[in-house]
C-alpha positions as CSV (number, residue, x, y, z in Angstrom):
1,M,41.3,-57.3,-39.8
2,K,41.0,-54.3,-41.4
3,P,36.8,-53.7,-40.6
4,I,38.0,-54.4,-36.9
5,I,40.5,-51.8,-36.6
6,A,37.9,-49.3,-38.2
7,G,35.1,-50.3,-35.9
8,I,37.8,-49.4,-33.0
9,V,38.9,-46.3,-34.4
10,F,35.1,-45.6,-35.1
11,L,34.6,-46.2,-31.1
12,L,37.6,-43.9,-30.5
13,V,36.5,-41.0,-32.3
14,F,32.8,-40.5,-31.7
15,G,32.8,-42.7,-28.5
16,G,35.3,-39.8,-27.2
17,C,33.1,-37.0,-28.7
18,S,30.3,-38.3,-26.7
19,T,31.9,-38.1,-22.9
20,T,32.6,-34.4,-23.4
21,K,29.6,-32.8,-24.4
22,M,27.4,-31.5,-21.8
23,T,24.0,-33.1,-21.9
24,V,21.8,-30.3,-21.7
25,P,17.9,-31.8,-21.8
26,E,16.4,-30.7,-25.3
27,Y,13.2,-29.9,-23.6
28,L,14.7,-26.4,-22.5
29,P,13.7,-23.8,-24.8
30,V,16.8,-21.8,-26.4
31,Y,17.9,-18.8,-25.0
32,E,17.3,-15.8,-27.5
33,S,19.6,-12.8,-27.0
34,A,17.9,-9.7,-25.5
35,R,16.8,-6.8,-27.0
36,P,17.3,-4.0,-24.8
37,S,15.1,-0.7,-25.0
38,K,17.4,1.8,-27.1
39,V,15.7,5.0,-25.7
40,L,15.2,4.0,-22.0
41,Q,17.4,3.1,-19.2
42,I,15.0,3.3,-16.5
43,P,11.4,1.3,-16.6
44,Y,9.2,4.3,-16.0
45,P,10.2,7.8,-17.7
46,I,9.9,10.6,-15.4
47,L,7.7,13.9,-16.0
48,L,8.8,16.9,-14.0
49,L,5.6,19.8,-13.6
50,H,6.3,23.2,-12.4
51,G,4.2,25.1,-10.3
52,L,2.5,28.5,-10.5
53,G,3.8,31.3,-12.5
54,Q,6.8,28.8,-13.3
55,K,8.7,27.8,-16.0
56,A,10.3,24.3,-16.6
57,S,13.8,26.1,-15.5
58,V,12.7,25.6,-11.6
59,W,13.9,22.1,-11.9
60,D,17.7,23.2,-13.1
61,K,20.7,23.1,-11.1
62,D,21.1,20.4,-8.7
63,A,17.6,18.8,-9.5
64,I,18.4,17.6,-13.0
65,E,22.3,17.3,-12.5
66,F,21.6,14.7,-9.9
67,Y,19.7,12.6,-12.3
68,E,22.4,13.0,-14.8
69,H,25.7,12.8,-12.9
70,D,24.9,10.9,-10.1
71,L,22.7,8.1,-12.0
72,G,23.6,8.5,-15.2
73,L,19.9,9.3,-16.9
74,Q,19.6,11.5,-19.9
75,H,17.6,14.7,-20.0
76,A,15.3,14.0,-23.0
77,G,14.2,17.8,-23.3
78,I,11.7,20.2,-22.6
79,L,8.0,19.0,-23.5
80,R,6.1,22.2,-24.7
81,P,2.2,21.5,-25.1
82,N,-0.4,23.5,-26.7
83,K,-3.7,23.2,-28.3
84,K,-2.1,22.6,-31.8
85,G,0.2,19.7,-30.3
86,I,3.1,19.4,-28.5
87,T,7.2,19.9,-29.5
88,L,10.1,18.3,-27.4
89,D,12.9,21.0,-27.4
90,K,15.8,18.5,-27.2
91,K,18.7,18.2,-24.7
92,G,22.1,17.3,-25.7
93,S,23.0,14.6,-27.7
94,G,22.5,11.4,-26.3
95,T,19.8,9.0,-27.3
96,F,18.2,8.1,-24.2
97,M,14.4,9.7,-23.0
98,D,14.8,9.1,-19.2
99,F,13.3,11.9,-17.8
100,F,11.5,15.1,-19.3
101,T,10.4,18.7,-17.9
102,V,7.1,19.8,-19.0
103,Q,6.5,23.7,-20.0
104,F,2.9,24.6,-19.4
105,S,1.7,26.8,-22.4
106,N,-0.1,29.3,-19.9
107,P,1.7,29.2,-16.4
108,T,-1.3,30.8,-14.7
109,D,-4.1,28.9,-16.5
110,S,-6.5,26.7,-14.7
111,V,-5.5,23.3,-13.4
112,E,-8.3,21.8,-16.0
113,G,-6.1,23.4,-18.8
114,W,-3.3,22.4,-17.1
115,T,-4.5,18.6,-17.3
116,K,-5.5,18.6,-20.8
117,E,-1.7,19.6,-21.5
118,L,0.0,16.5,-19.6
119,E,-2.3,14.4,-21.2
120,Q,-0.8,15.0,-24.2
121,C,2.4,14.7,-22.7
122,I,2.0,11.3,-21.1
123,Q,0.6,9.8,-24.9
124,F,3.7,11.6,-26.2
125,V,6.2,10.3,-23.8
126,R,4.6,6.7,-24.0
127,E,4.9,6.9,-27.7
128,K,8.5,7.9,-27.7
129,T,9.8,5.6,-25.2
130,G,7.6,2.4,-25.2
131,A,6.7,2.9,-21.6
132,D,3.2,1.6,-20.5
133,K,3.7,4.0,-17.2
134,V,5.5,7.2,-16.2
135,I,6.4,8.8,-13.0
136,L,4.9,12.1,-12.2
137,I,6.9,14.4,-10.2
138,G,4.9,18.4,-9.4
139,Y,5.9,20.9,-7.5
140,S,2.9,23.1,-6.1
141,M,0.1,23.3,-8.5
142,G,2.1,20.5,-10.9
143,G,1.6,18.3,-7.9
144,L,-2.3,19.2,-8.1
145,T,-2.4,18.7,-11.7
146,G,-0.9,15.4,-11.7
147,R,-3.4,14.2,-9.0
148,H,-6.4,16.1,-11.0
149,Y,-5.5,13.9,-13.8
150,L,-5.5,10.6,-12.1
151,T,-9.0,11.3,-11.3
152,K,-10.1,11.7,-14.8
153,H,-8.1,8.9,-15.8
154,V,-9.2,6.0,-13.1
155,K,-9.0,2.9,-15.2
156,D,-6.3,4.3,-18.0
157,H,-4.0,6.5,-16.2
158,H,-0.6,5.0,-17.2
159,V,1.0,6.2,-14.1
160,Q,3.2,4.3,-11.7
161,R,4.0,7.1,-9.0
162,L,3.0,10.6,-8.3
163,I,5.0,12.9,-6.0
164,T,3.5,16.0,-5.0
165,I,6.0,18.7,-3.6
166,G,4.2,21.1,-1.5
167,S,0.9,21.0,-3.3
168,P,-2.3,22.6,-1.9
169,H,-4.5,19.8,-2.2
170,Q,-7.1,21.3,-0.2
171,G,-6.5,24.6,-1.6
172,S,-4.6,27.8,-0.3
173,A,-5.3,30.8,2.2
174,Y,-3.2,33.0,-0.2
175,A,-5.7,32.1,-3.0
176,K,-8.3,34.1,-1.5
177,V,-6.5,37.2,-3.2
178,Y,-8.9,36.0,-6.2
179,N,-11.9,37.3,-3.8
180,W,-10.4,40.2,-3.2
181,K,-9.4,41.5,-6.4
182,T,-12.6,40.6,-8.0
183,S,-14.8,42.1,-5.2
184,V,-12.2,45.4,-5.4
185,N,-12.9,45.9,-9.2
186,S,-16.2,45.2,-8.9
187,A,-16.9,48.0,-6.4
188,I,-14.8,50.1,-8.7
189,K,-16.8,49.6,-11.8
190,E,-20.1,49.7,-9.8
191,G,-18.9,53.1,-7.8
192,K,-20.2,51.4,-4.5
193,G,-17.0,53.0,-3.0
194,G,-18.8,56.3,-2.1
195,L,-16.7,58.4,0.2
196,L,-14.3,55.1,0.1
197,Q,-13.9,55.1,-3.4
198,P,-10.2,56.6,-3.2
199,I,-9.4,54.1,-0.5
200,I,-10.5,51.3,-2.5
201,E,-8.9,52.4,-5.8
202,Q,-5.4,52.9,-3.6
203,A,-6.1,49.0,-2.5
204,A,-6.4,47.9,-6.0
205,E,-3.3,49.5,-7.0
206,L,-1.6,47.9,-4.3
207,I,-2.9,44.4,-5.7
208,R,-1.8,45.5,-9.0
209,K,2.1,46.2,-8.0
210,A,1.8,42.8,-6.0
211,E,0.5,40.7,-9.0
212,R,3.9,41.0,-11.0
213,D,3.6,37.5,-13.2
214,V,0.5,35.8,-11.2
215,P,-2.8,38.2,-12.0
216,F,-4.5,37.2,-8.6
217,D,-8.0,37.0,-10.7
218,S,-6.2,34.1,-13.1
219,P,-8.2,31.0,-13.4
220,A,-5.1,29.3,-11.5
221,V,-5.5,31.6,-8.4
222,R,-9.3,30.8,-9.1
223,D,-8.8,27.0,-8.6
224,L,-6.5,27.2,-5.8
225,R,-8.8,28.5,-3.3
226,R,-10.3,26.8,-0.3
227,P,-13.9,25.6,-0.2
228,Q,-14.3,28.1,2.8
229,D,-13.4,30.7,0.5
230,G,-15.6,29.8,-2.5
231,G,-13.3,26.8,-3.9
232,W,-15.7,24.9,-6.1
233,F,-12.8,22.9,-7.9
234,I,-10.9,21.9,-4.7
235,E,-13.9,21.0,-3.2
236,K,-15.0,18.4,-6.0
237,S,-11.5,17.1,-6.7
238,G,-11.0,16.3,-3.3
239,N,-14.2,14.2,-3.1
240,R,-13.4,12.4,-6.9
241,E,-12.6,9.1,-7.0
242,H,-8.6,8.1,-7.3
243,P,-7.1,5.0,-8.5
244,L,-5.6,2.6,-5.9
245,D,-3.2,1.4,-8.3
246,V,-0.6,4.0,-7.8
247,E,2.1,5.2,-5.5
248,Y,0.9,8.3,-3.9
249,I,4.1,10.1,-1.8
250,S,3.5,13.8,-0.6
251,V,6.2,16.0,0.3
252,I,5.3,18.6,2.7
253,G,7.1,21.6,4.6
254,D,6.9,25.1,4.5
255,V,5.8,26.4,0.9
256,D,5.7,29.5,-0.2
257,I,3.8,29.3,-2.9
258,M,3.6,32.8,-4.4
259,K,6.3,35.2,-3.6
260,E,4.2,38.6,-4.8
261,L,2.4,38.1,-1.2
262,S,5.4,39.4,0.4
263,A,4.6,43.0,-0.8
264,L,1.1,42.8,0.9
265,N,2.7,41.7,4.1
266,Q,4.6,44.9,5.0
267,S,2.5,46.7,7.9
268,G,1.1,49.7,6.3
269,A,0.0,47.7,3.4
270,K,-1.3,44.6,5.7
271,E,-3.2,47.7,7.7
272,L,-5.0,49.2,4.4
273,L,-6.1,45.9,3.4
274,R,-7.8,44.8,6.7
275,R,-9.5,48.2,6.5
276,I,-10.6,47.8,3.0
277,M,-11.5,44.2,2.8
278,G,-13.4,44.7,6.3
279,L,-15.7,47.1,4.6
280,L,-16.1,44.9,1.7
281,G,-16.9,42.0,3.7
282,L,-13.4,39.9,3.5
283,G,-11.2,38.9,6.0
284,V,-7.4,38.9,5.5
285,E,-6.2,37.7,8.7
286,S,-6.0,33.8,7.1
287,L,-3.6,34.9,4.7
288,F,-1.3,36.3,6.9
289,E,-1.3,33.5,9.5
290,G,1.9,31.1,9.4
291,G,4.1,33.7,6.7
292,D,3.0,34.9,3.1
293,G,1.0,32.5,1.3
294,V,2.2,29.3,3.2
295,V,0.1,26.0,2.4
296,S,-0.8,24.1,5.5
297,A,0.6,20.7,6.1
298,S,-2.5,19.0,6.2
299,S,-3.6,20.8,2.4
300,Q,-0.3,19.3,1.2
301,T,-0.9,15.6,2.3
302,I,-3.0,13.6,-0.1
303,N,-4.5,11.4,2.2
304,E,-6.0,13.8,4.3
305,L,-8.4,14.3,1.2
306,P,-11.9,13.4,1.8
307,W,-11.8,10.7,-0.9
308,F,-8.9,8.7,1.3
309,R,-10.4,9.4,4.5
310,S,-13.5,8.3,3.7
311,Q,-12.2,4.8,4.0
312,P,-9.4,3.9,6.3
313,G,-7.8,1.6,3.7
314,R,-7.1,4.0,0.7
315,Q,-4.7,6.0,3.5
316,R,-2.4,3.5,3.3
317,I,-1.7,3.5,-0.6
318,S,0.0,7.2,0.5
319,Q,2.8,7.6,1.9
320,T,4.0,11.1,3.7
321,I,7.3,12.9,3.8
322,K,8.3,15.5,5.8
323,L,11.0,18.1,4.8
324,S,12.3,21.1,6.9
325,S,11.3,23.0,3.7
326,V,10.1,23.0,0.1
327,H,10.9,26.5,-1.2
328,E,11.6,27.1,-4.6
329,E,15.4,27.2,-3.7
330,H,15.1,24.0,-1.9
331,L,13.6,22.3,-4.9
332,R,16.6,23.0,-7.4
333,N,19.5,22.3,-4.6
334,S,18.3,19.5,-3.0
335,N,18.6,15.5,-4.1
336,E,16.6,14.2,-1.6
337,I,13.1,15.1,-3.7
338,Q,14.9,13.5,-6.7
339,K,16.0,10.3,-4.6
340,L,12.1,10.0,-3.8
341,S,11.1,9.4,-7.5
342,L,13.2,6.1,-8.1
343,E,13.7,4.8,-4.3
344,D,12.2,1.5,-4.1
345,Q,12.8,-2.1,-3.2
346,P,13.9,-4.1,-6.3
347,E,11.1,-7.0,-7.3
348,F,11.9,-10.3,-8.4
349,K,9.7,-11.1,-11.3
350,G,10.9,-14.7,-12.1
351,A,13.8,-17.0,-12.9
352,E,13.9,-19.9,-15.6
353,F,16.3,-22.5,-17.2
354,Y,17.4,-22.2,-20.8
355,R,19.4,-24.1,-23.0
356,D,22.4,-21.3,-24.7
357,P,22.1,-21.4,-28.8
358,S,24.8,-24.6,-29.3
359,G,22.8,-26.6,-26.9
360,N,26.1,-27.3,-24.9
361,Q,25.3,-25.2,-21.5
362,L,22.4,-24.7,-19.1
363,L,21.8,-20.9,-18.5
364,L,19.6,-19.3,-15.6
365,L,17.7,-16.1,-16.8
366,I,16.6,-13.7,-14.7
367,E,13.8,-10.9,-14.9
368,Y,13.1,-8.3,-11.6
369,T,12.4,-4.8,-11.9
370,D,14.3,-1.7,-10.2
371,Y,13.6,2.0,-10.9
372,L,17.1,2.6,-11.3
373,P,19.3,2.4,-14.4
374,K,21.2,-1.1,-14.2
375,N,24.5,0.1,-12.9
376,E,23.0,0.8,-9.7
377,C,21.7,-2.5,-8.7
378,K,23.6,-5.4,-8.2
379,V,22.4,-9.0,-8.6
380,T,24.9,-11.9,-6.8
381,I,24.0,-15.4,-7.5
382,D,25.7,-18.3,-5.3
383,F,25.4,-21.9,-6.9
384,K,25.5,-24.8,-4.5
385,Q,25.9,-28.5,-5.8
386,S,26.9,-31.3,-3.4
387,G,29.3,-29.2,-1.7
388,N,30.7,-27.2,-4.4
389,T,29.7,-23.5,-4.2
390,K,30.2,-20.8,-6.6
391,Q,29.4,-16.9,-6.3
392,I,28.9,-14.8,-9.5
393,I,28.2,-10.9,-9.6
394,V,26.8,-9.9,-13.0
395,S,28.4,-7.3,-14.7
396,P,26.0,-4.2,-15.6
397,K,26.8,-4.9,-19.1
398,D,25.2,-8.2,-18.9
399,I,21.8,-6.6,-17.7
400,S,19.5,-5.3,-20.2
401,L,16.2,-3.5,-19.7
402,V,13.8,-5.5,-22.3
403,K,10.0,-5.4,-23.1
404,T,7.9,-8.1,-22.1
405,S,4.2,-9.1,-22.2
406,S,4.1,-7.6,-18.2
407,G,6.2,-4.3,-19.1
408,L,9.6,-3.0,-19.0
409,V,12.0,-5.6,-17.0
410,K,15.6,-5.8,-16.1
411,Q,17.0,-9.2,-17.7
412,C,20.7,-11.2,-17.4
413,A,21.1,-14.7,-18.2
414,I,24.0,-16.4,-16.8
415,T,26.0,-19.4,-17.6
416,M,26.1,-22.3,-14.9
417,P,29.8,-22.5,-13.7
418,I,32.4,-24.5,-14.7
419,G,32.2,-27.8,-12.6
420,F,28.6,-28.1,-11.8
421,N,27.0,-31.3,-13.8
422,V,23.2,-30.7,-14.8
423,S,22.7,-34.4,-13.8
424,S,22.4,-33.2,-10.1
425,A,20.5,-30.7,-8.6
426,I,21.7,-27.7,-8.2
427,E,20.2,-24.4,-6.0
428,C,20.7,-21.2,-7.4
429,S,20.2,-18.1,-4.9
430,I,19.4,-14.9,-6.1
431,M,20.1,-11.5,-4.4
432,I,19.3,-7.9,-5.6
433,K,20.3,-4.8,-4.1
434,N,20.0,-1.5,-5.5
435,A,22.3,1.8,-4.6
436,F,20.1,3.1,-2.1
437,G,20.6,-0.3,0.0
438,R,17.1,-1.6,-0.7
439,Q,17.1,-5.4,-2.1
440,C,15.0,-8.8,-2.9
441,S,16.2,-12.3,-3.0
442,A,14.9,-15.7,-4.2
443,I,16.0,-19.4,-4.6
444,K,15.8,-21.0,-8.0
445,S,16.6,-24.9,-8.3
446,W,17.6,-27.2,-10.7
447,R,16.3,-31.0,-10.1
448,G,19.0,-32.3,-12.5
449,I,18.1,-35.0,-14.8
């Protein structure tokens, strides 16, 4: 009798356990908790490049505040490259390194000089953050430097997006002052002025007073000359091969590339220069057309460059956005440009099913990319099974930015809702929508067992 009772007890205990345990196929891989990045909240760290004669502080005020306060990103600090290496002036006490401002060692150096320092910056940021690619945002000559860097690193640039703001990609009429100063100085040095020598010296003094922080015969001004004004650098740069796997965005508007020229546009100064430069065979008319030192819209537009125009398909990879103005003050106080750096449609990378570590629950692992931090993107999943529906909105705390073989991606693991049986088919409709209203969707189906 006792063996029969013992058998009944065995069936009740162990048989009961087997009916309450969820049966998840053992062939599914076991999910391991994600290891989120400790230094980044976005997949592509941002480098902000100043313009001619400027400092990294040109990005202060609202430009930086938008990233910090509106998006919750952290300013890593100011990168200071030089011939001896590179230093980082850290800002704040945060641990994340989402965006950097760059301070070139010589604000009037050549584009090539700035490009070498930019190479240092990109390598430094990649090493410190673990990111494979960065986003470059360059104002005026900073944007030109970013593009020149790409032409030197067509196959190994490590840049996801280049945004240039009022950049003179085909030169600027103002840079003709390089020819003025060198010609005037040459005339004085060689004594070619004759009776006009005092007037030529007066013109030289006028130019010196107008220079302020940017010498008109500096390497930077030399490089910004238009081809028709002797600008060999601009001509070569516009014909060089550019990488096709970069997102190019040109922000164009009325740009005061050099405030110093306002002193030369006074009626008396303009007339004196017109007379002197005319005697030296140099014109001034183009400089004063359309405002002081304004960069033309076509010069600011990347897809107007000869290399892009040579094949129509190349122009499609470049986007142009017009603003009413991109003056320095606009750069500081407008959020429009900062939004451009991160505005994009999220991209669904994939979804797979896993077992949880206990082996009792079915998990759905979703991977996607988005330029914004995780709290600025909403992930929604609608589960459907035989008339049973359930919607889950993923909490930002359950989303991680992790490094995979294909780069940095966002990951979230969702447990199958209560009441859904893994033995039957389940349809999972995934919707990913960011704060800019851009969205993507996908469907992942569980076939049952």
